[in-house]
Structures are given as structure tokens and as C-alpha cells.
N, C-alpha and C positions, 0 to 999 in steps of 0.2 A: 366752128364747124361741128365739133363734138356735141356742143349743147343743142345745136339745131337738129342734129341727128337723133339725139335722145328725146327731144320734144316730139318729133314726128313718130318715133317708135312708140312712145307712150300713148300718143293719140290713136295710132293704128290698133294698138293692143286693146285700148279701152273700148273701141267700137266693136271688137270681136266678142261674141257671146259664148264661145265654146272654151272649156278649160279655165273658167274664172278662178277657181280656188288655187289651182296651180300657179296661175299668173300672179295672184295676189301674194302668195308665199314668196315667189321669186322676187317680186318687187320689194317686199319687206325685208328680205335677208340682208341687203346692203346696209339698210338703216340699223338693223339689229347688230350686225357685225361692227358697223362704225361706232354705234353707241358703246358696245363692249370695249372696243379698242380705245375710245376716248376715255372711258371710265378707268381703264388700266393706267393710261398715261396721267390722268388727273391724280390718281392715287399716288403715282410716283412723284409727281410735282409736290403734292402735299407732304410726303415723307421727306423729300429733299428740303423743302422750305422749313419744316418743323425742326429738322436736325440742324440746319444751317443757322436758323434764328437762335436756337438754344446755344450753339457754339459761340456766336458773336455776343450774346448776352453775357455768357460766362467770361469771355475774353475781356469785355469792357469792364466788368466788375473787378476781375483780377488785376487788370492794368490800373484801374482807379485806386485800388488798395496799395499797389506799389507806388503810385505817384503821390499818395497821401503821406508817405513816410519819407523823412529826409534821407535816411540811409539807403533807400531803394528807389528814389524818385527817378534816377537815371535809367532804370531797367524796366520801366512800365511797358514799353513796346515788346520787349523779349518775354515778359511775364504774360502779356495778353496773347501773344502768338502761341506760347506753350499751352495755355488753357484752351485756345481755339482748336488746336490740333488734337488735344486730349479728348475732345467731345465729338469727334467725327467718326462715323462708321460707314454708313451707306455712301456718303459723298466723298469719302477719303481719297478716292482715286481720280476724281475729276473736278475738284474745287480749285479756284484760283487763290493765290496768296492774299490774305486779308490786308486791307488798308487800315493801319492803326495810327491815330494822330490825336494830339490834344485839341480840344475845342472849347469855345466860350460857352458859358451857361448862366442864365438868369442874371445877366449884367456883369458876371465875373470874367476874368481873362485866363484862358488855359486852365480852367478849373473842372474839366471833365475829359474823359477818354472816349473817343468815338471809334467804333470798329465797323467796317463794312466788308462784305464778302459776296462772291458769286460762285455758282456751280453750273457748268454747261455740259450737256450730254444729249445725243440724239435718241429720241424715243421711237418705238416701233410704229405707232399709228400716226402721230403728228409729224414725225420725220418723213413718212411716206407721202403725206398730203402736202407738206410745205417744202420738203427737201432741205430743211434746216434743223440744226440742233436746238434744243430748248435751254434757256438760261433763266435761272432764278437768282434773286438777290436778297440779302438780309442786312439790316443795319441796327446797331445798338449804341447807346450812349449812357455812360455812368458818370455822375458828378461825384466830386470828392471834396472834403474839407480836412485840412491837415489838423492834427492834434496840436494844441497850444500849451506851453508850459509858462506859468506865471510865477514871478518872484515878488517879493515885497520887502520894503524897509520897515514897515510898521505892521505888526500882527497882534490883534486882540484875540485871546485864546478862549475866553468864556463862551460857552455854547448856548446861552439863553438870555443874557442881559440886554436890556435896552441901553443904547448909548455905550456899547462895549468900547467903541471909539467915539470920543466926544471932542469936537473942535470948537473952542470957545473964543469969544471976543474978536479981536482984530488980528488973530494969529496969522503968520505968513508961513505957508507950507507949500513950497514950490519945487521940491526936489525931484519930482517926476520919477520916482522909483517904486511906486506901488503902495497901496494900503489895503489891508484885508481884515475881515472880522469873521470869526467862526460862529458867532451867535446867530440863531435862527429867528430872533425877534424881528418884528416888522420894521423896527427903527434901530437896527444894530449899529449903524454909523450915523451919528447925530451931529447937527450943527447948532450951536448956541451962540449966535452973534453974527458978525459979518466978516468972516476971515477971507484971506486970499489963498485959494487952494489950486494947485496944479500937481496932482498926485500921479498923473499918467494913466493909471488904471485903479479902479476901486472895486474890490471883490467882497462879496458877502454871502454867507449861508442864509441870511435873512434879507430884510429890506434896507434901503438906503434913504436918507433924508432927501426930500424933494429939492431942497436948496442946492444940493450938489448937482442934480440933474439940470437945474435951470442956470446955475452960475458958473459951471465949469465945462470944459471940453473933454474931460476925462472919459475914458471908456469905463462904463459902469455895468457890472454884471451882478445881478441880484439872484437870490435863492439858488446859488450854485451848490451842486453836490460835489463832494470830494475834497473840500478844503480841509487841511490838516495842520497839526502842530509839527513843524519839521524837526523839533528837538525832543519829542516825547519819548524816544527810545534811549536817550542819552542819560548817563549817570555822571555826577561830578567826580573828578579824580581826587584822590587823597593820598599823595605820596608820603613816605616816611617822615621827611622833614616837616611836612605840613601838619603832622599830628602833635608836634611839640607845643606845649602850652607856653605862650609868651604874653608879655604885656608891652603895649606901645608906650614909649617914653621919649622925651626930647633929651634925655641924658644918654651917655654912652652905654652900650649894652655889654654884658659880660661875655667872655668867651664860652664856647660850647665844645666839649670833647666827645668824639665818637670813636668806637673801637669794635673789633670783632672779639667776642667774649666766649670762652669755652669753660664750663664749670663741671667738675667731677665731684660728686658727693657720695661718700661711702659711710653708711651707718650700720654698725654691728651691735647686736644685743646678746648679752650673756647673762646667765642666772646663777646665783650663789646662795648658800645658807650658812649661818653662823651667828654668833652673838654680836659681832661687830665687823667692820670692814677690814680689820687687821687679822681676823681669825675666821677665814671663810673656806668653804669647800664647794666645788662645782655642784650645781643642782640642775637636773633636767626638767625644765618647765614645758610640758606638752602644749600649753596654751600661750606660750610666750610670743612676743612680736618677732616678725621675720626681719632679717637683715636686708639691706638694699644697697645697690650700686647704681647711681643715676648719673647720666651724662646729658648735658644740654649745651647747645651752641647757637649763638645769635650773631648776626652780622650788622655792623653799622649802627649800634645802639649808643645812646648817650651814657657816658660814664662820668664819675666825678672829675672835675678839673684837677690837673696834677697827676692823673693816671699815666703810668709809663708801661711800655711793652715789657712783657715778662710774665713770670708765674708767682702767684702768692698762695701760700699754704696756711690753712687754719686747722687746728685740732682741739678737741674738747672731750673730757670724760665726765659723765654725769651718773651718779648713783641714786637709785630710788628705793626707798624702804617699802617692801610689799606686805609687811606685817608678820606676826609670829613672835615667839618668845624663846630666849636661850638659844640652844643649838638648832632649833627649828625656825629661827627667824630667817625670812627670805628677802633676797636683794636682787635688783635688776641693774645691770651696768650697760650704759650706752656709750660706745666709742664713735665719735663723729670726726671725720676727716674731710676737709673741703679744699680742693685745688682749683684755683682760678687762673686762667691764662689769657693775657691781653695781647692781641695782635692788631696790626694796621691801625695804630692810634693816629687820629687826625684831629687837629685843633682848628676850629672855625672861629676866627676873631670876631668879637662882638661888634666892631665897627664904631664909627663916630656917631655923635648925637644926630638924631634924625634919620639914620639909616635903619631900615626895617627889613627883617628877614622873614621868609615864609614860615608859617606856623599857624597855630590856632589862637585866636584873640577873642576876648569878649567885646572889647571896643577898640576902635582906632579913631580917635578924635584928633585931627591934625592940629598941632599947636606950634609947629616950627617948620622950616623948610625940610621937606621929607623926600627921601629917595627909597622906593621899594625895589629890593633886589628881585631878580627874576624868580618866578615860582608861584605856587598856589597858596593863597591866604584864606584860611577858614575864619569866618566871623560867626561866633556861636552865641545867638540870643541877644546880642547887643547891636552895635551899629558902626558903620564906616561913615564918618562925617568930615567933609572937607569944607571949611569955611575960611574967611579972613583973607589976608594978603600973602599967604605963604605959598612958595613954589612946591609943587608936588609932581614927581616924575616916577615913572615905572614902565620899563620896556620888558615884554615877555612875562606879563603877570596875569593872574586870574583870581578873582574874588568869589568865594563860595559862601553863600548865606544859609545858615542853619538855624532852626528853632525860632523863626520869626525875626531874624536879623534884618536890618534895613540899611539903606545907603542914601546919603544926602550929599549932593554936590551943589554948592552955591557959588555965584559969581564973585568976582573980586580976587580970586586966586588964579595963579598961572598953573594950569593943570595939563599934564601930558601923560596919558595912560594908554598903553598899547597891549593888546592881547597876545597870548602865547601862540607860537607857530607849532606845527606838527613836530618839528625837530626839538623845540623847547620841551614839549610834553614828553617825548620819548627820552630826553635826557634826565627826566625825573622819574622814569620807570613806567610810564604809561605805554601800553601795547601800541604797535604801529597802527592797527585798525582803529582803536579808540582815539589815538592821537590825531588821525586824519579827520575823524568826526568832530572832535572837540576843538580843533584848530580855529583860532579867531574868536573864541569865547572869552569875553572880558569879565562879565558878571554872570554867575550861575546860581539861581535860587533853588534850594533843595525842594523838590515838589512834594516830599513827604512831610514838610513842616507846615505850620499854620499860616504862613504869609506874614506880611508886615502890619496887618490891621488897617484901621481907617486912615492912618497917616501915609501909608503906602511908601513907594520909593520916589524920591524927589530929585529932579535935575533942573537946576536953574543956572545955566552957565553963561559965559560971555565969549567974546571973540578969542580970548586967550585960553579957552577950555578945549582941549584936544582929546577926543575919545575915539580910539581906533578899535573896533571890534563889536561883537554881539552882546547885548544885555538881555538875559532871559529870566523872566519873573513869572513862572506859571501859576503862582498863588497870590500875587500882589497886584495892586493897581499902580501904574506909573503916572506921576504928574510931571509933565514936561513943560518947562518954561524957558525963556531966554534963547540961547543958541549954543551950538557946539561946532567945532571944526574937526576935520579929518585930514590926515596926512598920508597914511600908509595902508589903511584898511577901511572898508565901509563900516559906517555906524548902522546897526540894526537893532530894533527894539521889539521884543516879543514879550507880552505881558498879559495877565488875566484881563485887565482893562487898561486902556490908555486914555488919559485926559490931556489934551493939548490946550494950554491956557493962552490968554490974550497977548502975552508978551513974547510968545514964541516967534522965532525968525529962523527957520531952517530952509535954506535954499539949496543945500546939497547934503547928501548922506554918504557920498563916495568921492574919493580922489578922482581927478580928471581922467586917469588912465585905468579906472576900475569900474565895475558894475556889480550890483548886488546879485548873487547867484543862489540865494536860498529859496528853494521852490516851495510854494504853498498849495498849488493845485496843478494838475495836468489833465487837460481834456483829451478824450479819445478821438481818433480820426473817425470820420463818417463817410460812408459811400452809399450812393442811392442810384438805382437804375431808373433813368428818366426818359429813355426813348429806346 
């Protein structure tokens, strides 16, 4: 009825010729007012939409960052809600609670955070026309990738060599505990033959041999950034006992005596004149030497065998002719008194033949059944060589190679060597912080030395070769052949270069209840707003 009335009214008015201008203005006013009202409402809608969209965008991104980290993945919804509320202003009083949930993205499962929200409020113009409130909505989705930490049992440290890791012949390497090369060369990990490889994952700062991509199911990550030497900040320990120079022998060793030693040395100078020492008078020598009283104390130092606790006194008088004649002849007298006190005398027995104690050696060439006592063994410029049919045992030991020293372990020997634990290291005076970092280190090559040269470090073990711990050679190449077993710790090799020859058969680097935990690279979490 209203529309019919309006049509008839408009028709009657249009046929009237008087007051045209007034009528046209009157007819145009509703359109003008309506347009203005609609413009105001649309502006409000736009402001609401813009604010709400920004809020859900920020909420999705914040929730995704929380979900990407293991420590905070359970709080993604709370984090998203906090960020949503923090970005509201105009719609703060009339928005609905956001819907926050995990969503699938790009073929993944629950690998994104989706946030949707609405805001409802009646506007002046559209509310008058429709009798309803206006509702706007916004949706955002942010995908995330968790950061990944990679460990490795084999690490080649050279940063530019081709074949930093070279796998040759018919080697079997199926331990599935990771392989890494820091070299940026396009062929940093190289295959020379037809080996059997199941490394689990292969990481390189450069390129990897196509053979590995074709013949393995390993995860291969090339041209990675952030690969690093996990031991680059460590320094080898050098406890007091390890500084003692020793010689390896298959004969019984001598005892060693240690004591706390305090020494007081008093030196007094006096000056005289006269024809001889039996007829002298005091003489004041203004340029004479000053007397002294010096005290030194050391703990736990080596003293001669047979030393007993107590005090030993020594004294000496020395006359020196300073020149002159007759009554003007000048003399210097030095009175020397030395008192030495020995306390806490300890005798360390030399042990039976084949028993080796911590110390500094030029060479240790095994020639009989040998037991290494717990501690740190310095090999200075020579070599540790284990050959033949002799049994070699050592629990809680570390070998430190200085000045180009090398190590060679060959099959045929029953070998069982286990690295020091943190408590072992603290027992020999290493600080708790350093002890924790060095725990599990079986062989440590001094990075300040020249390395072992072309012959490198050689390991050619058999099923009776047990090596528990990390072997670190930052300056040398390691030639690994044969096999080795583990019983209590993972075997881990980090070297300048690693060559695995055709006779290698390594199917495990860790005991069944352990995994290698030495990190070589950590990738950062990634978040991207996708909707």
C-alpha cells in the first residue's frame, strides 16, 4: 500500500507545473540523506573490518609461533587470544570471542593456527532500514614449521675440501645416527665405490654425491647454513699428574712420591776489610747486595723417593774476595740458610708390568697386555699404537695428542677403552663446568698443533674392539676401517676429514639404550601468514 501511494503521489506531483524547484529539492533530500547515512555506516563497517582483520592476523601469527616451539606448543590458543585482545580498540566492546584452532595446511596435519572472529552492532542508518544489527567477520591462518636439531655420529670439520667425508669400496655404514660435513665444496660428501649406506640423515654446508640421493632413503640436506664444530670452544685438560714425564714399558714401574713442600731461604750479605779472613773489620759497602728472606710453598709435587715428613735444614757460608791490598783488601760474606718442610707425603706404587699411569709420553707402543689407570694421558709428538694380540683396557681415560701425535688401532687385539665421565674429570681437578663439556671425550687432538700429517689417524678394529666415547681430531684426517663395538657410550668421530674404507662394517655407533646427542646444527622455527 505504501509503495502504491508513493507512486501515485509522485505521478501527481510530476504533472503539476507550479513550484518545480521546490518539489525537486524535496524529492532529492531523502536520497541525499540516505546516501550520507549509508556512507557513515560503510565507513564504520570498514573501520571494524580493518581492525578485526588486523587482530586475527596478529593472533594467528602469535599462536603459530607458540605452536612452533616445543616448550610453548600447549599455549598457542592462550597466546593467540592475548594478541587478539591487545589489538582491539573500536570493536573492543562488541566483538565475539575468537575461534582459535589448529588447521591443516599444504598437505600437513595441524601445521597452522586458524583464527576467526566476528563483531556485531546496530548502525544508525542500516539499523533503521533493516531493523537488524550489522555483523562483520574476519579470518586468518598462519602456518608454522618447528625448528629442528640435528645430531651426528660422523662430522668432517674442514670448511672447503672436496670429499671431506669419503665413503669407499664396499663399506657398510648403517648406523642411522647422522653424517655431517662443514665443507662448502659442491662434493663435500663423496662416494668412491658401491657401499651400503643408511646414515639416517646427511647434512652438508656444500653439495652431496648424487649416488647418495639415488641409492639411499636418507634425509639429505645440502648447502645448509649454521653447521658448526660442537667442540670448537673446548680445551684439553692437563691435570697435575698428567704433566709428569713417563715412559711406557712392559716392565714394572718405579714408585712416585708426592708431598706438600714449604721452603724458607734466608740469604744475608755482610762486608769486611783486612788482609785475610782471620783479621777483618766490618766495612760499610754502599753498593753491596741486599739480604733476602724468601718463602715458597707447593702442594702435591713430586719429591725424591725415600722422602719422609719433617724438616731438613741446610746452611752455608761463602767468602768472596772483592780486591784490594793489605788493610784495604775487601771481602763479601754470604750466609745461606735453607729450611725445607715436607708434609702429606704420599707414595704411589709403580704397579705391575703393563700397568700404565696418567702422564706425558712420547710414545705408547703396546707390547704386552696393558691396563690404563683412570686419568688423562698426554702423547707429545709421538704415537699411541695398539697392535698385535695383546689385551688393552682402560676405563675413565682420555688421550690428548700434542705436536702432531697420532693414534693407530689395528685389529687382532682385544681392546676396551672408555672415556672419562664428568665425575672422573672433577676428581682430577677439572672444574664442574668444563667437566660436563668434556665428559665422554676419549681422544682429543690439540687444535694448536700441526695434525698427524698424511698418515692421519688410523682405526682398523674388529669385533673385539670396544671404543666408548668421542674422538676429536680438528687437524687430522681419520682413516676408518674394520669395525668397532660400543657398550656404555656412543662412539662419535669428529675430524678434519673422514675416509671410510672398503672394509668398514659399522652397524651401530651407540648402545641399544643410548642415542648420540651432540648437536651440529639447529634450524629456526618458521611462521608465515597464509590466509
